C-alpha positions as CSV (number, residue, x, y, z in Angstrom):
1,M,-20.6,8.7,-12.7
2,I,-21.7,8.3,-17.2
3,L,-20.1,4.8,-17.7
4,Q,-18.1,1.6,-16.6
5,T,-16.1,-0.3,-19.3
6,E,-14.2,-3.8,-18.4
7,R,-10.7,-1.6,-17.3
8,L,-12.7,2.2,-17.5
9,V,-14.5,4.8,-15.2
10,I,-16.4,7.1,-17.7
11,K,-17.1,10.1,-15.7
12,E,-18.1,14.1,-15.1
13,A,-14.8,16.4,-14.4
14,T,-15.1,18.5,-11.4
15,L,-13.0,21.6,-10.0
16,D,-11.2,19.3,-7.9
17,D,-9.3,18.2,-11.3
18,G,-7.2,20.5,-11.9
19,A,-4.2,19.4,-12.0
20,F,-5.0,16.4,-13.9
21,F,-5.8,18.7,-17.0
22,F,-2.9,21.3,-16.5
23,R,-1.0,17.5,-16.9
24,L,-2.9,16.4,-19.8
25,L,-3.9,20.1,-22.1
26,N,0.2,20.2,-21.7
27,S,0.6,17.2,-23.2
28,P,2.8,16.4,-26.6
29,N,0.3,14.9,-28.6
30,W,-2.3,17.8,-27.2
31,I,-0.3,20.4,-27.8
32,E,0.6,19.2,-31.2
33,F,-2.8,17.7,-32.3
34,I,-5.5,19.6,-30.7
35,G,-3.8,22.6,-30.3
36,D,-2.3,24.9,-27.3
37,R,-5.2,26.3,-24.9
38,G,-3.6,28.5,-23.6
39,I,-2.9,26.6,-20.0
40,N,0.1,27.3,-17.7
41,S,-1.6,27.3,-14.2
42,E,-3.8,25.3,-12.4
43,E,-5.6,27.6,-12.3
44,D,-6.0,28.3,-15.8
45,A,-7.1,23.9,-15.8
46,I,-9.7,24.6,-13.1
47,Q,-10.8,27.6,-15.4
48,Y,-10.9,25.2,-18.6
49,I,-13.3,22.4,-16.9
50,Q,-16.0,25.3,-15.6
51,E,-15.7,26.7,-19.0
52,S,-15.2,24.3,-21.2
53,L,-16.4,21.7,-19.9
54,I,-18.9,21.8,-16.5
55,E,-20.8,24.4,-19.3
56,S,-21.8,21.7,-21.8
57,Y,-22.6,19.6,-18.9
58,V,-25.0,21.4,-18.0
59,N,-26.3,23.5,-21.0
60,L,-26.3,20.9,-23.3
61,G,-26.3,17.5,-21.2
62,F,-23.3,16.1,-22.4
63,G,-19.6,17.1,-22.9
64,L,-15.8,15.7,-22.3
65,F,-16.1,12.8,-19.5
66,K,-12.8,11.8,-17.7
67,M,-10.8,8.4,-18.4
68,I,-10.2,6.4,-14.8
69,L,-8.5,3.2,-14.5
70,R,-11.1,0.9,-12.7
71,E,-8.1,-0.4,-10.6
72,N,-6.5,2.5,-8.9
73,N,-9.2,5.4,-9.7
74,K,-6.1,7.6,-12.0
75,P,-7.2,9.6,-14.4
76,I,-5.8,8.7,-17.2
77,G,-7.9,11.0,-20.4
78,I,-11.0,12.6,-22.0
79,C,-13.6,11.3,-23.8
80,G,-16.5,12.4,-24.8
81,F,-19.4,15.0,-27.4
82,L,-18.1,18.3,-28.2
83,K,-21.2,21.1,-29.8
84,R,-19.3,23.0,-32.1
85,D,-20.5,26.3,-34.2
86,Y,-19.1,25.0,-37.0
87,L,-20.4,21.4,-37.8
88,D,-24.7,20.4,-37.6
89,H,-24.2,17.5,-35.1
90,P,-22.0,16.8,-31.7
91,D,-19.2,15.1,-32.6
92,I,-17.0,12.7,-30.5
93,G,-13.3,13.6,-29.0
94,F,-10.5,12.3,-26.8
95,A,-7.1,12.2,-25.8
96,I,-4.8,10.5,-23.0
97,L,-1.7,10.9,-20.9
98,P,1.5,9.8,-23.0
99,K,1.6,7.0,-20.5
100,Y,-1.1,5.2,-21.0
101,E,-1.5,5.8,-25.2
102,R,-1.0,3.0,-27.2
103,M,-3.5,0.7,-24.7
104,G,-6.4,0.5,-25.9
105,Y,-8.1,2.8,-23.1
106,T,-9.4,5.4,-25.5
107,L,-10.4,2.2,-27.4
108,E,-12.3,1.0,-24.7
109,A,-13.7,4.0,-24.0
110,A,-14.7,5.5,-27.3
111,H,-16.4,3.0,-28.3
112,S,-18.8,2.3,-24.7
113,L,-19.8,6.5,-25.4
114,K,-20.2,6.3,-29.4
115,D,-22.7,3.4,-27.7
116,Y,-23.6,5.7,-25.1
117,G,-24.2,8.6,-27.5
118,E,-26.4,7.5,-30.2
119,N,-29.2,4.7,-27.4
120,Q,-28.9,7.4,-24.6
121,L,-27.7,10.8,-24.8
122,G,-30.1,10.1,-28.9
123,L,-27.2,11.8,-31.2
124,N,-28.0,10.7,-34.3
125,P,-24.7,10.9,-36.3
126,I,-22.2,11.4,-34.3
127,L,-19.1,13.3,-36.3
128,A,-16.0,13.6,-35.5
129,I,-12.4,15.7,-36.6
130,T,-9.1,14.9,-36.8
131,T,-6.0,16.3,-38.7
132,S,-4.5,14.5,-41.4
133,K,-1.5,13.9,-39.7
134,N,-3.0,12.3,-36.7
135,V,-3.1,9.0,-37.9
136,G,-3.7,7.3,-34.4
137,S,-7.1,9.3,-34.5
138,Q,-7.9,8.4,-37.5
139,Q,-7.5,4.5,-36.8
140,L,-9.4,4.8,-33.4
141,L,-12.5,6.9,-35.4
142,N,-12.4,4.1,-38.1
143,K,-12.5,1.2,-35.4
144,I,-15.1,2.8,-34.0
145,G,-17.2,2.8,-36.9
146,L,-16.8,5.7,-37.9
147,K,-16.1,6.7,-42.0
148,Y,-14.3,9.8,-43.4
149,I,-16.7,12.1,-44.9
150,K,-14.7,15.4,-46.2
151,I,-12.6,18.1,-45.8
152,V,-13.6,20.8,-43.6
153,K,-12.0,24.4,-42.8
154,P,-13.5,25.3,-38.9
155,S,-12.8,29.0,-40.5
156,Q,-10.6,31.0,-43.2
157,D,-7.6,30.9,-40.8
158,G,-8.0,27.8,-39.7
159,E,-6.5,24.3,-40.2
160,D,-8.4,21.5,-43.0
161,L,-9.6,18.9,-40.9
162,M,-11.0,15.3,-41.7
163,L,-14.8,14.8,-40.3
164,Y,-15.4,11.4,-39.8
165,S,-19.6,10.4,-39.0
166,S,-21.6,7.7,-38.4
167,K,-23.9,7.8,-41.0
168,G,-21.0,7.0,-43.2
169,Q,-22.0,8.2,-46.1
170,K,-19.3,10.2,-48.7
171,A,-20.3,13.3,-49.2
172,G,-20.8,14.0,-52.7
């Protein structure tokens, strides 16, 4: 276990989480705001867990963690840190199953993980990216103390993304 909040346990994903990740990575908001990762089966989801999550835990000491309801031990989403090639510092990311949206779970997890990242992992600043149409993510990032800095373009043919930072200094 990484953290425990009032309603959540936050812990590393395992290869036993294939069914959960298959549902999450194919949920409408994941597809719209994060993108289709080509996860067409539980086997694809298990490969994603190994290559994207477990390798990050091993190589970086952090990654995307499962958000699990304390009351029934049910995984409902993910929240944690990624290190992207086009950003100088790790960024916080999150996603939740549609059934659990707008209940404050993602805010609870993101707030706790931001503190964990700063105080336990020494991440400074913590960045975040989102699309201009993902107003929910923008609001959540503001609530955990991240401020909009500028637009970044991860690749020549990629979509413009809004960059947020825990340092909160606007680009000049």
